[in-house]
Backbone as XML, in Angstrom:
<?xml version="1.0"?>
<chain id="A" units="angstrom">
  <residue number="1" name="MET">
    <atom name="N" x="-36.191" y="-48.856" z="-26.822"/>
    <atom name="CA" x="-35.017" y="-48.885" z="-26.006"/>
    <atom name="C" x="-34.024" y="-47.801" z="-26.401"/>
  </residue>
  <residue number="2" name="SER">
    <atom name="N" x="-33.922" y="-47.437" z="-27.660"/>
    <atom name="CA" x="-32.973" y="-46.413" z="-28.092"/>
    <atom name="C" x="-33.417" y="-45.028" z="-27.600"/>
  </residue>
  <residue number="3" name="TYR">
    <atom name="N" x="-34.748" y="-44.811" z="-27.469"/>
    <atom name="CA" x="-35.247" y="-43.536" z="-26.956"/>
    <atom name="C" x="-34.792" y="-43.345" z="-25.507"/>
  </residue>
  <residue number="4" name="LEU">
    <atom name="N" x="-34.829" y="-44.372" z="-24.695"/>
    <atom name="CA" x="-34.404" y="-44.309" z="-23.298"/>
    <atom name="C" x="-32.901" y="-44.066" z="-23.203"/>
  </residue>
  <residue number="5" name="SER">
    <atom name="N" x="-32.088" y="-44.685" z="-24.031"/>
    <atom name="CA" x="-30.644" y="-44.475" z="-23.976"/>
    <atom name="C" x="-30.278" y="-43.074" z="-24.463"/>
  </residue>
  <residue number="6" name="ASN">
    <atom name="N" x="-31.032" y="-42.490" z="-25.395"/>
    <atom name="CA" x="-30.808" y="-41.109" z="-25.829"/>
    <atom name="C" x="-31.083" y="-40.148" z="-24.684"/>
  </residue>
  <residue number="7" name="GLN">
    <atom name="N" x="-32.146" y="-40.390" z="-23.904"/>
    <atom name="CA" x="-32.457" y="-39.521" z="-22.767"/>
    <atom name="C" x="-31.375" y="-39.634" z="-21.706"/>
  </residue>
  <residue number="8" name="GLN">
    <atom name="N" x="-30.881" y="-40.819" z="-21.466"/>
    <atom name="CA" x="-29.821" y="-40.985" z="-20.465"/>
    <atom name="C" x="-28.534" y="-40.290" z="-20.911"/>
  </residue>
  <residue number="9" name="GLY">
    <atom name="N" x="-28.265" y="-40.303" z="-22.195"/>
    <atom name="CA" x="-27.080" y="-39.617" z="-22.726"/>
    <atom name="C" x="-27.194" y="-38.114" z="-22.574"/>
  </residue>
  <residue number="10" name="ILE">
    <atom name="N" x="-28.392" y="-37.585" z="-22.827"/>
    <atom name="CA" x="-28.616" y="-36.145" z="-22.689"/>
    <atom name="C" x="-28.508" y="-35.744" z="-21.219"/>
  </residue>
  <residue number="11" name="ILE">
    <atom name="N" x="-29.075" y="-36.540" z="-20.345"/>
    <atom name="CA" x="-29.004" y="-36.251" z="-18.905"/>
    <atom name="C" x="-27.547" y="-36.295" z="-18.439"/>
  </residue>
  <residue number="12" name="ALA">
    <atom name="N" x="-26.808" y="-37.291" z="-18.898"/>
    <atom name="CA" x="-25.388" y="-37.378" z="-18.524"/>
    <atom name="C" x="-24.616" y="-36.179" z="-19.049"/>
  </residue>
  <residue number="13" name="LEU">
    <atom name="N" x="-24.928" y="-35.730" z="-20.256"/>
    <atom name="CA" x="-24.275" y="-34.545" z="-20.836"/>
    <atom name="C" x="-24.610" y="-33.298" z="-20.026"/>
  </residue>
  <residue number="14" name="LEU">
    <atom name="N" x="-25.869" y="-33.118" z="-19.647"/>
    <atom name="CA" x="-26.267" y="-31.960" z="-18.847"/>
    <atom name="C" x="-25.605" y="-31.979" z="-17.469"/>
  </residue>
  <residue number="15" name="ILE">
    <atom name="N" x="-25.524" y="-33.143" z="-16.842"/>
    <atom name="CA" x="-24.848" y="-33.249" z="-15.542"/>
    <atom name="C" x="-23.372" y="-32.881" z="-15.692"/>
  </residue>
  <residue number="16" name="GLY">
    <atom name="N" x="-22.751" y="-33.341" z="-16.761"/>
    <atom name="CA" x="-21.346" y="-33.008" z="-17.016"/>
    <atom name="C" x="-21.145" y="-31.512" z="-17.219"/>
  </residue>
  <residue number="17" name="ILE">
    <atom name="N" x="-22.055" y="-30.869" z="-17.976"/>
    <atom name="CA" x="-21.955" y="-29.418" z="-18.206"/>
    <atom name="C" x="-22.139" y="-28.661" z="-16.903"/>
  </residue>
  <residue number="18" name="VAL">
    <atom name="N" x="-23.117" y="-29.059" z="-16.089"/>
    <atom name="CA" x="-23.343" y="-28.393" z="-14.795"/>
    <atom name="C" x="-22.133" y="-28.582" z="-13.882"/>
  </residue>
  <residue number="19" name="ALA">
    <atom name="N" x="-21.566" y="-29.772" z="-13.854"/>
    <atom name="CA" x="-20.388" y="-30.031" z="-13.020"/>
    <atom name="C" x="-19.200" y="-29.182" z="-13.475"/>
  </residue>
  <residue number="20" name="MET">
    <atom name="N" x="-19.009" y="-29.051" z="-14.775"/>
    <atom name="CA" x="-17.926" y="-28.209" z="-15.287"/>
    <atom name="C" x="-18.170" y="-26.738" z="-14.953"/>
  </residue>
  <residue number="21" name="PHE">
    <atom name="N" x="-19.412" y="-26.290" z="-15.014"/>
    <atom name="CA" x="-19.749" y="-24.914" z="-14.678"/>
    <atom name="C" x="-19.464" y="-24.632" z="-13.205"/>
  </residue>
  <residue number="22" name="VAL">
    <atom name="N" x="-19.849" y="-25.555" z="-12.338"/>
    <atom name="CA" x="-19.599" y="-25.398" z="-10.901"/>
    <atom name="C" x="-18.094" y="-25.402" z="-10.633"/>
  </residue>
  <residue number="23" name="ALA">
    <atom name="N" x="-17.357" y="-26.296" z="-11.270"/>
    <atom name="CA" x="-15.903" y="-26.349" z="-11.089"/>
    <atom name="C" x="-15.254" y="-25.058" z="-11.578"/>
  </residue>
  <residue number="24" name="SER">
    <atom name="N" x="-15.747" y="-24.503" z="-12.678"/>
    <atom name="CA" x="-15.216" y="-23.235" z="-13.193"/>
    <atom name="C" x="-15.481" y="-22.102" z="-12.209"/>
  </residue>
  <residue number="25" name="LEU">
    <atom name="N" x="-16.677" y="-22.058" z="-11.641"/>
    <atom name="CA" x="-16.997" y="-21.015" z="-10.667"/>
    <atom name="C" x="-16.101" y="-21.119" z="-9.432"/>
  </residue>
  <residue number="26" name="LEU">
    <atom name="N" x="-15.885" y="-22.338" z="-8.957"/>
    <atom name="CA" x="-15.006" y="-22.525" z="-7.804"/>
    <atom name="C" x="-13.575" y="-22.100" z="-8.124"/>
  </residue>
  <residue number="27" name="SER">
    <atom name="N" x="-13.104" y="-22.419" z="-9.305"/>
    <atom name="CA" x="-11.751" y="-22.025" z="-9.706"/>
    <atom name="C" x="-11.622" y="-20.514" z="-9.803"/>
  </residue>
  <residue number="28" name="LEU">
    <atom name="N" x="-12.604" y="-19.869" z="-10.420"/>
    <atom name="CA" x="-12.575" y="-18.412" z="-10.544"/>
    <atom name="C" x="-12.633" y="-17.736" z="-9.177"/>
  </residue>
  <residue number="29" name="SER">
    <atom name="N" x="-13.439" y="-18.252" z="-8.279"/>
    <atom name="CA" x="-13.518" y="-17.645" z="-6.950"/>
    <atom name="C" x="-12.187" y="-17.802" z="-6.214"/>
  </residue>
  <residue number="30" name="ALA">
    <atom name="N" x="-11.520" y="-18.935" z="-6.381"/>
    <atom name="CA" x="-10.209" y="-19.125" z="-5.754"/>
    <atom name="C" x="-9.186" y="-18.151" z="-6.338"/>
  </residue>
  <residue number="31" name="VAL">
    <atom name="N" x="-9.239" y="-17.918" z="-7.635"/>
    <atom name="CA" x="-8.334" y="-16.959" z="-8.273"/>
    <atom name="C" x="-8.604" y="-15.551" z="-7.752"/>
  </residue>
  <residue number="32" name="PHE">
    <atom name="N" x="-9.873" y="-15.166" z="-7.644"/>
    <atom name="CA" x="-10.193" y="-13.825" z="-7.151"/>
    <atom name="C" x="-9.773" y="-13.648" z="-5.699"/>
  </residue>
  <residue number="33" name="VAL">
    <atom name="N" x="-9.920" y="-14.661" z="-4.881"/>
    <atom name="CA" x="-9.467" y="-14.579" z="-3.485"/>
    <atom name="C" x="-7.956" y="-14.403" z="-3.445"/>
  </residue>
  <residue number="34" name="PHE">
    <atom name="N" x="-7.239" y="-15.161" z="-4.256"/>
    <atom name="CA" x="-5.786" y="-15.046" z="-4.300"/>
    <atom name="C" x="-5.362" y="-13.651" z="-4.745"/>
  </residue>
  <residue number="35" name="LEU">
    <atom name="N" x="-5.976" y="-13.133" z="-5.800"/>
    <atom name="CA" x="-5.618" y="-11.799" z="-6.294"/>
    <atom name="C" x="-5.937" y="-10.728" z="-5.262"/>
  </residue>
  <residue number="36" name="ASN">
    <atom name="N" x="-7.044" y="-10.879" z="-4.547"/>
    <atom name="CA" x="-7.407" y="-9.916" z="-3.515"/>
    <atom name="C" x="-6.393" y="-9.931" z="-2.376"/>
  </residue>
  <residue number="37" name="ARG">
    <atom name="N" x="-5.961" y="-11.110" z="-1.977"/>
    <atom name="CA" x="-4.958" y="-11.202" z="-0.901"/>
    <atom name="C" x="-3.611" y="-10.645" z="-1.357"/>
  </residue>
  <residue number="38" name="ALA">
    <atom name="N" x="-3.258" y="-10.878" z="-2.603"/>
    <atom name="CA" x="-2.000" y="-10.335" z="-3.122"/>
    <atom name="C" x="-2.047" y="-8.810" z="-3.142"/>
  </residue>
  <residue number="39" name="GLU">
    <atom name="N" x="-3.158" y="-8.234" z="-3.548"/>
    <atom name="CA" x="-3.312" y="-6.771" z="-3.553"/>
    <atom name="C" x="-3.270" y="-6.224" z="-2.134"/>
  </residue>
  <residue number="40" name="SER">
    <atom name="N" x="-3.888" y="-6.919" z="-1.207"/>
    <atom name="CA" x="-3.867" y="-6.493" z="0.193"/>
    <atom name="C" x="-2.444" y="-6.520" z="0.743"/>
  </residue>
  <residue number="41" name="ALA">
    <atom name="N" x="-1.702" y="-7.545" z="0.439"/>
    <atom name="CA" x="-0.316" y="-7.631" z="0.897"/>
    <atom name="C" x="0.530" y="-6.528" z="0.279"/>
  </residue>
  <residue number="42" name="ARG">
    <atom name="N" x="0.307" y="-6.238" z="-0.996"/>
    <atom name="CA" x="1.034" y="-5.169" z="-1.677"/>
    <atom name="C" x="0.726" y="-3.824" z="-1.031"/>
  </residue>
  <residue number="43" name="ASN">
    <atom name="N" x="-0.544" y="-3.576" z="-0.710"/>
    <atom name="CA" x="-0.924" y="-2.327" z="-0.051"/>
    <atom name="C" x="-0.285" y="-2.206" z="1.327"/>
  </residue>
  <residue number="44" name="THR">
    <atom name="N" x="-0.176" y="-3.309" z="2.038"/>
    <atom name="CA" x="0.467" y="-3.288" z="3.355"/>
    <atom name="C" x="1.938" y="-2.926" z="3.222"/>
  </residue>
  <residue number="45" name="VAL">
    <atom name="N" x="2.616" y="-3.504" z="2.250"/>
    <atom name="CA" x="4.031" y="-3.189" z="2.028"/>
    <atom name="C" x="4.195" y="-1.719" z="1.662"/>
  </residue>
  <residue number="46" name="TYR">
    <atom name="N" x="3.346" y="-1.200" z="0.766"/>
    <atom name="CA" x="3.425" y="0.208" z="0.384"/>
    <atom name="C" x="3.168" y="1.116" z="1.584"/>
  </residue>
  <residue number="47" name="SER">
    <atom name="N" x="2.248" y="0.726" z="2.451"/>
    <atom name="CA" x="1.948" y="1.513" z="3.636"/>
    <atom name="C" x="3.152" y="1.572" z="4.569"/>
  </residue>
  <residue number="48" name="TYR">
    <atom name="N" x="3.793" y="0.429" z="4.790"/>
    <atom name="CA" x="4.990" y="0.410" z="5.633"/>
    <atom name="C" x="6.107" y="1.252" z="5.020"/>
  </residue>
  <residue number="49" name="GLU">
    <atom name="N" x="6.280" y="1.170" z="3.703"/>
    <atom name="CA" x="7.308" y="1.978" z="3.054"/>
    <atom name="C" x="7.016" y="3.472" z="3.227"/>
  </residue>
  <residue number="50" name="SER">
    <atom name="N" x="5.746" y="3.843" z="3.192"/>
    <atom name="CA" x="5.376" y="5.241" z="3.405"/>
    <atom name="C" x="5.697" y="5.687" z="4.826"/>
  </residue>
  <residue number="51" name="ILE">
    <atom name="N" x="5.412" y="4.842" z="5.797"/>
    <atom name="CA" x="5.712" y="5.181" z="7.197"/>
    <atom name="C" x="7.221" y="5.325" z="7.389"/>
  </residue>
  <residue number="52" name="TYR">
    <atom name="N" x="7.988" y="4.393" z="6.834"/>
    <atom name="CA" x="9.443" y="4.467" z="6.984"/>
    <atom name="C" x="10.001" y="5.707" z="6.298"/>
  </residue>
  <residue number="53" name="ALA">
    <atom name="N" x="9.432" y="6.089" z="5.173"/>
    <atom name="CA" x="9.885" y="7.301" z="4.492"/>
    <atom name="C" x="9.584" y="8.533" z="5.346"/>
  </residue>
  <residue number="54" name="ALA">
    <atom name="N" x="8.401" y="8.592" z="5.933"/>
    <atom name="CA" x="8.054" y="9.723" z="6.797"/>
    <atom name="C" x="8.987" y="9.784" z="8.002"/>
  </residue>
  <residue number="55" name="GLU">
    <atom name="N" x="9.297" y="8.644" z="8.600"/>
    <atom name="CA" x="10.234" y="8.618" z="9.724"/>
    <atom name="C" x="11.616" y="9.093" z="9.290"/>
  </residue>
  <residue number="56" name="SER">
    <atom name="N" x="12.050" y="8.714" z="8.107"/>
    <atom name="CA" x="13.355" y="9.150" z="7.618"/>
    <atom name="C" x="13.396" y="10.657" z="7.422"/>
  </residue>
  <residue number="57" name="GLY">
    <atom name="N" x="12.296" y="11.225" z="6.928"/>
    <atom name="CA" x="12.237" y="12.676" z="6.771"/>
    <atom name="C" x="12.341" y="13.386" z="8.106"/>
  </residue>
  <residue number="58" name="ILE">
    <atom name="N" x="11.668" y="12.867" z="9.119"/>
    <atom name="CA" x="11.741" y="13.475" z="10.453"/>
    <atom name="C" x="13.145" y="13.330" z="11.027"/>
  </residue>
  <residue number="59" name="GLU">
    <atom name="N" x="13.756" y="12.170" z="10.886"/>
    <atom name="CA" x="15.103" y="11.970" z="11.405"/>
    <atom name="C" x="16.104" y="12.906" z="10.737"/>
  </residue>
  <residue number="60" name="ASP">
    <atom name="N" x="15.939" y="13.135" z="9.442"/>
    <atom name="CA" x="16.836" y="14.035" z="8.727"/>
    <atom name="C" x="16.728" y="15.455" z="9.284"/>
  </residue>
  <residue number="61" name="ILE">
    <atom name="N" x="15.508" y="15.930" z="9.468"/>
    <atom name="CA" x="15.323" y="17.286" z="9.997"/>
    <atom name="C" x="15.811" y="17.372" z="11.442"/>
  </residue>
  <residue number="62" name="LEU">
    <atom name="N" x="15.513" y="16.355" z="12.265"/>
    <atom name="CA" x="15.973" y="16.388" z="13.653"/>
    <atom name="C" x="17.498" y="16.428" z="13.737"/>
  </residue>
  <residue number="63" name="LEU">
    <atom name="N" x="18.161" y="15.674" z="12.888"/>
    <atom name="CA" x="19.615" y="15.685" z="12.868"/>
    <atom name="C" x="20.117" y="17.088" z="12.539"/>
  </residue>
  <residue number="64" name="ARG">
    <atom name="N" x="19.539" y="17.711" z="11.538"/>
    <atom name="CA" x="19.962" y="19.056" z="11.155"/>
    <atom name="C" x="19.578" y="20.091" z="12.212"/>
  </residue>
  <residue number="65" name="TYR">
    <atom name="N" x="18.460" y="19.880" z="12.877"/>
    <atom name="CA" x="17.960" y="20.859" z="13.853"/>
    <atom name="C" x="18.801" y="20.871" z="15.127"/>
  </residue>
  <residue number="66" name="PHE">
    <atom name="N" x="19.186" y="19.688" z="15.611"/>
    <atom name="CA" x="19.898" y="19.609" z="16.884"/>
    <atom name="C" x="21.421" y="19.537" z="16.759"/>
  </residue>
  <residue number="67" name="ASP">
    <atom name="N" x="21.937" y="19.287" z="15.583"/>
    <atom name="CA" x="23.385" y="19.225" z="15.395"/>
    <atom name="C" x="23.863" y="20.562" z="14.840"/>
  </residue>
  <residue number="68" name="PRO">
    <atom name="N" x="24.671" y="21.305" z="15.610"/>
    <atom name="CA" x="25.091" y="22.630" z="15.154"/>
    <atom name="C" x="26.010" y="22.592" z="13.933"/>
  </residue>
  <residue number="69" name="THR">
    <atom name="N" x="26.622" y="21.444" z="13.649"/>
    <atom name="CA" x="27.500" y="21.372" z="12.480"/>
    <atom name="C" x="26.709" y="21.190" z="11.184"/>
  </residue>
  <residue number="70" name="LYS">
    <atom name="N" x="25.459" y="20.820" z="11.290"/>
    <atom name="CA" x="24.608" y="20.642" z="10.098"/>
    <atom name="C" x="23.781" y="21.902" z="9.900"/>
  </residue>
  <residue number="71" name="SER">
    <atom name="N" x="23.499" y="22.209" z="8.689"/>
    <atom name="CA" x="22.698" y="23.406" z="8.423"/>
    <atom name="C" x="21.291" y="23.004" z="8.001"/>
  </residue>
  <residue number="72" name="LEU">
    <atom name="N" x="20.338" y="23.802" z="8.453"/>
    <atom name="CA" x="18.951" y="23.588" z="8.043"/>
    <atom name="C" x="18.755" y="24.143" z="6.641"/>
  </residue>
  <residue number="73" name="PRO">
    <atom name="N" x="17.888" y="23.563" z="5.879"/>
    <atom name="CA" x="17.631" y="24.083" z="4.538"/>
    <atom name="C" x="16.980" y="25.460" z="4.610"/>
  </residue>
  <residue number="74" name="SER">
    <atom name="N" x="17.166" y="26.221" z="3.570"/>
    <atom name="CA" x="16.618" y="27.574" z="3.553"/>
    <atom name="C" x="15.162" y="27.607" z="3.101"/>
  </residue>
  <residue number="75" name="ALA">
    <atom name="N" x="14.717" y="26.581" z="2.415"/>
    <atom name="CA" x="13.337" y="26.557" z="1.920"/>
    <atom name="C" x="12.696" y="25.213" z="2.234"/>
  </residue>
  <residue number="76" name="TYR">
    <atom name="N" x="11.402" y="25.238" z="2.470"/>
    <atom name="CA" x="10.643" y="24.022" z="2.760"/>
    <atom name="C" x="9.503" y="23.919" z="1.767"/>
  </residue>
  <residue number="77" name="PRO">
    <atom name="N" x="8.999" y="22.780" z="1.474"/>
    <atom name="CA" x="9.282" y="21.459" z="2.033"/>
    <atom name="C" x="10.541" y="20.848" z="1.428"/>
  </residue>
  <residue number="78" name="ILE">
    <atom name="N" x="11.117" y="19.936" z="2.178"/>
    <atom name="CA" x="12.260" y="19.164" z="1.710"/>
    <atom name="C" x="11.702" y="17.859" z="1.156"/>
  </residue>
  <residue number="79" name="ILE">
    <atom name="N" x="12.105" y="17.531" z="-0.031"/>
    <atom name="CA" x="11.672" y="16.274" z="-0.646"/>
    <atom name="C" x="12.856" y="15.317" z="-0.614"/>
  </residue>
  <residue number="80" name="LEU">
    <atom name="N" x="12.660" y="14.201" z="0.072"/>
    <atom name="CA" x="13.735" y="13.243" z="0.305"/>
    <atom name="C" x="13.317" y="11.884" z="-0.248"/>
  </residue>
  <residue number="81" name="PRO">
    <atom name="N" x="13.997" y="11.395" z="-1.302"/>
    <atom name="CA" x="13.681" y="10.047" z="-1.772"/>
    <atom name="C" x="14.218" y="9.002" z="-0.792"/>
  </residue>
  <residue number="82" name="VAL">
    <atom name="N" x="13.361" y="8.068" z="-0.416"/>
    <atom name="CA" x="13.735" y="7.002" z="0.515"/>
    <atom name="C" x="13.323" y="5.686" z="-0.129"/>
  </residue>
  <residue number="83" name="GLY">
    <atom name="N" x="14.291" y="4.983" z="-0.702"/>
    <atom name="CA" x="13.964" y="3.742" z="-1.403"/>
    <atom name="C" x="13.020" y="4.033" z="-2.561"/>
  </residue>
  <residue number="84" name="ASN">
    <atom name="N" x="11.880" y="3.379" z="-2.560"/>
    <atom name="CA" x="10.878" y="3.596" z="-3.598"/>
    <atom name="C" x="9.835" y="4.629" z="-3.201"/>
  </residue>
  <residue number="85" name="ALA">
    <atom name="N" x="9.959" y="5.181" z="-2.015"/>
    <atom name="CA" x="8.996" y="6.164" z="-1.515"/>
    <atom name="C" x="9.633" y="7.547" z="-1.498"/>
  </residue>
  <residue number="86" name="VAL">
    <atom name="N" x="8.808" y="8.536" z="-1.166"/>
    <atom name="CA" x="9.265" y="9.918" z="-1.088"/>
    <atom name="C" x="8.766" y="10.516" z="0.215"/>
  </residue>
  <residue number="87" name="ALA">
    <atom name="N" x="9.653" y="11.211" z="0.907"/>
    <atom name="CA" x="9.272" y="11.921" z="2.129"/>
    <atom name="C" x="9.281" y="13.410" z="1.838"/>
  </residue>
  <residue number="88" name="THR">
    <atom name="N" x="8.194" y="14.070" z="2.193"/>
    <atom name="CA" x="8.086" y="15.518" z="2.070"/>
    <atom name="C" x="7.992" y="16.070" z="3.481"/>
  </residue>
  <residue number="89" name="THR">
    <atom name="N" x="9.001" y="16.867" z="3.868"/>
    <atom name="CA" x="9.121" y="17.282" z="5.262"/>
    <atom name="C" x="9.177" y="18.798" z="5.369"/>
  </residue>
  <residue number="90" name="THR">
    <atom name="N" x="8.478" y="19.322" z="6.373"/>
    <atom name="CA" x="8.521" y="20.763" z="6.651"/>
    <atom name="C" x="8.835" y="20.978" z="8.123"/>
  </residue>
  <residue number="91" name="LEU">
    <atom name="N" x="9.490" y="22.093" z="8.391"/>
    <atom name="CA" x="9.818" y="22.505" z="9.753"/>
    <atom name="C" x="9.283" y="23.912" z="9.935"/>
  </residue>
  <residue number="92" name="SER">
    <atom name="N" x="8.547" y="24.106" z="11.005"/>
    <atom name="CA" x="8.066" y="25.464" z="11.320"/>
    <atom name="C" x="8.301" y="25.729" z="12.792"/>
  </residue>
  <residue number="93" name="GLU">
    <atom name="N" x="8.612" y="26.967" z="13.093"/>
    <atom name="CA" x="8.826" y="27.382" z="14.475"/>
    <atom name="C" x="7.861" y="28.503" z="14.815"/>
  </residue>
  <residue number="94" name="ASP">
    <atom name="N" x="7.342" y="28.456" z="16.039"/>
    <atom name="CA" x="6.475" y="29.541" z="16.468"/>
    <atom name="C" x="7.330" y="30.657" z="17.080"/>
  </residue>
  <residue number="95" name="LEU">
    <atom name="N" x="6.685" y="31.675" z="17.599"/>
    <atom name="CA" x="7.397" y="32.850" z="18.095"/>
    <atom name="C" x="8.273" y="32.576" z="19.312"/>
  </residue>
  <residue number="96" name="ILE">
    <atom name="N" x="7.946" y="31.557" z="20.098"/>
    <atom name="CA" x="8.758" y="31.279" z="21.287"/>
    <atom name="C" x="9.766" y="30.157" z="21.055"/>
  </residue>
  <residue number="97" name="GLY">
    <atom name="N" x="9.929" y="29.721" z="19.843"/>
    <atom name="CA" x="10.968" y="28.765" z="19.513"/>
    <atom name="C" x="10.567" y="27.308" z="19.508"/>
  </residue>
  <residue number="98" name="ASN">
    <atom name="N" x="9.288" y="27.010" z="19.660"/>
    <atom name="CA" x="8.841" y="25.615" z="19.578"/>
    <atom name="C" x="8.778" y="25.195" z="18.119"/>
  </residue>
  <residue number="99" name="ALA">
    <atom name="N" x="9.389" y="24.058" z="17.825"/>
    <atom name="CA" x="9.437" y="23.584" z="16.441"/>
    <atom name="C" x="8.404" y="22.488" z="16.219"/>
  </residue>
  <residue number="100" name="THR">
    <atom name="N" x="7.813" y="22.513" z="15.049"/>
    <atom name="CA" x="6.898" y="21.466" z="14.613"/>
    <atom name="C" x="7.434" y="20.893" z="13.307"/>
  </residue>
  <residue number="101" name="ILE">
    <atom name="N" x="7.616" y="19.585" z="13.287"/>
    <atom name="CA" x="8.100" y="18.917" z="12.083"/>
    <atom name="C" x="6.983" y="18.019" z="11.571"/>
  </residue>
  <residue number="102" name="ILE">
    <atom name="N" x="6.628" y="18.235" z="10.316"/>
    <atom name="CA" x="5.597" y="17.423" z="9.662"/>
    <atom name="C" x="6.258" y="16.700" z="8.498"/>
  </residue>
  <residue number="103" name="SER">
    <atom name="N" x="6.148" y="15.397" z="8.495"/>
    <atom name="CA" x="6.734" y="14.599" z="7.428"/>
    <atom name="C" x="5.657" y="13.691" z="6.835"/>
  </residue>
  <residue number="104" name="GLU">
    <atom name="N" x="5.589" y="13.691" z="5.534"/>
    <atom name="CA" x="4.591" y="12.897" z="4.816"/>
    <atom name="C" x="5.308" y="11.920" z="3.900"/>
  </residue>
  <residue number="105" name="GLY">
    <atom name="N" x="5.104" y="10.638" z="4.139"/>
    <atom name="CA" x="5.676" y="9.598" z="3.286"/>
    <atom name="C" x="4.655" y="9.154" z="2.260"/>
  </residue>
  <residue number="106" name="ASP">
    <atom name="N" x="5.115" y="8.976" z="1.034"/>
    <atom name="CA" x="4.203" y="8.596" z="-0.040"/>
    <atom name="C" x="4.831" y="7.483" z="-0.875"/>
  </residue>
  <residue number="107" name="ARG">
    <atom name="N" x="4.108" y="6.404" z="-0.997"/>
    <atom name="CA" x="4.505" y="5.288" z="-1.867"/>
    <atom name="C" x="3.274" y="4.847" z="-2.631"/>
  </residue>
  <residue number="108" name="ARG">
    <atom name="N" x="3.247" y="5.206" z="-3.900"/>
    <atom name="CA" x="2.130" y="4.853" z="-4.788"/>
    <atom name="C" x="0.768" y="5.237" z="-4.216"/>
  </residue>
  <residue number="109" name="GLY">
    <atom name="N" x="0.688" y="6.447" z="-3.687"/>
    <atom name="CA" x="-0.590" y="6.952" z="-3.197"/>
    <atom name="C" x="-0.958" y="6.507" z="-1.794"/>
  </residue>
  <residue number="110" name="ARG">
    <atom name="N" x="-0.114" y="5.708" z="-1.173"/>
    <atom name="CA" x="-0.351" y="5.332" z="0.235"/>
    <atom name="C" x="0.410" y="6.342" z="1.076"/>
  </residue>
  <residue number="111" name="ILE">
    <atom name="N" x="-0.290" y="7.360" z="1.542"/>
    <atom name="CA" x="0.327" y="8.491" z="2.221"/>
    <atom name="C" x="0.167" y="8.328" z="3.724"/>
  </residue>
  <residue number="112" name="ARG">
    <atom name="N" x="1.294" y="8.469" z="4.429"/>
    <atom name="CA" x="1.308" y="8.418" z="5.882"/>
    <atom name="C" x="2.001" y="9.667" z="6.392"/>
  </residue>
  <residue number="113" name="GLU">
    <atom name="N" x="1.419" y="10.294" z="7.396"/>
    <atom name="CA" x="1.938" y="11.553" z="7.902"/>
    <atom name="C" x="2.319" y="11.409" z="9.381"/>
  </residue>
  <residue number="114" name="LEU">
    <atom name="N" x="3.482" y="11.945" z="9.719"/>
    <atom name="CA" x="3.938" y="11.964" z="11.096"/>
    <atom name="C" x="4.206" y="13.418" z="11.498"/>
  </residue>
  <residue number="115" name="ILE">
    <atom name="N" x="3.844" y="13.762" z="12.730"/>
    <atom name="CA" x="4.066" y="15.109" z="13.257"/>
    <atom name="C" x="4.752" y="14.973" z="14.604"/>
  </residue>
  <residue number="116" name="ILE">
    <atom name="N" x="5.827" y="15.728" z="14.777"/>
    <atom name="CA" x="6.461" y="15.771" z="16.094"/>
    <atom name="C" x="6.672" y="17.232" z="16.487"/>
  </residue>
  <residue number="117" name="TYR">
    <atom name="N" x="6.752" y="17.446" z="17.770"/>
    <atom name="CA" x="6.984" y="18.780" z="18.311"/>
    <atom name="C" x="8.301" y="18.735" z="19.058"/>
  </residue>
  <residue number="118" name="ALA">
    <atom name="N" x="9.244" y="19.592" z="18.660"/>
    <atom name="CA" x="10.569" y="19.598" z="19.284"/>
    <atom name="C" x="10.786" y="20.903" z="20.028"/>
  </residue>
</chain>
């Protein structure tokens, strides 16, 4: 009878170890899903900040370009800090006076570029 109870104890121990292993795997997978979603949300925020920085760079140049009381910078690119991001903006004109403004917003390597023709 003691041999049978020893086998039942070992089986119960093995079932407990397997159950703990499965529970650990489920917990780890939930943690990895959470961390992945947090990183995705962070990347989305950085991307939006980059777009807003690029828009700010374009607005700055447009204000200077169309307002005669403001002066355009003498050298390009213009580097404009916008919050936690940076906008790098250039203005070029062709021979007939068409202007092209290129603005690149960068926030932690999430680079977004906007181009307008004025």
